[in-house]
C-alpha positions in Angstrom: 30.6 11.0 -4.1 27.1 11.8 -5.2 23.9 11.0 -3.3 22.9 8.4 -5.8 26.0 6.4 -5.0 25.0 6.3 -1.4 21.6 4.9 -2.3 23.1 2.3 -4.6 25.3 0.9 -1.9 22.3 0.1 0.4 21.1 -3.5 0.0 17.4 -3.9 -0.7 16.8 -0.3 -1.5 14.7 -1.2 -4.5 11.9 -2.5 -2.3 11.2 1.0 -0.8 9.6 2.6 -4.0 7.4 -0.5 -4.4 6.3 -0.4 -0.8 5.6 3.3 -0.9 3.6 2.9 -4.1 1.5 0.1 -2.5 0.8 2.3 0.6 -0.2 5.2 -1.6 -2.6 3.0 -3.6 -4.2 1.6 -0.5 -4.7 5.1 0.9 -6.2 6.3 -2.4 -8.5 3.4 -2.7 -9.7 3.8 0.9 -10.4 7.5 0.4 -12.3 6.6 -2.8 -14.4 4.0 -1.0 -15.1 6.5 1.8 -16.3 9.1 -0.6 -18.5 6.9 -2.8 -20.0 4.9 0.0 -20.4 7.8 2.4 -23.8 9.1 3.4 -24.9 12.3 1.7 -26.3 13.7 5.0 -22.8 13.4 6.6 -21.1 15.2 3.7 -23.8 17.9 3.7 -23.2 18.4 7.5 -19.5 18.8 6.8 -20.1 21.2 4.0 -22.2 23.5 6.1 -20.0 23.2 9.2 -17.8 26.3 8.5 -20.8 28.5 8.0 -22.7 27.5 11.2 -22.6 29.9 14.2 -22.7 27.1 16.7 -19.5 26.4 18.6 
């Protein structure tokens, strides 16, 4: 028996791809809002952080 046959026998399995797509889209939108609404000073600080000698 192939793996696809095991998945087909589970009731309600069709909802999982839709739920995972919805979670991905929410995360992608949240990251986009964070980037576009973020302060430039904060991003400049993060950009220079690896180069600073302060611990």
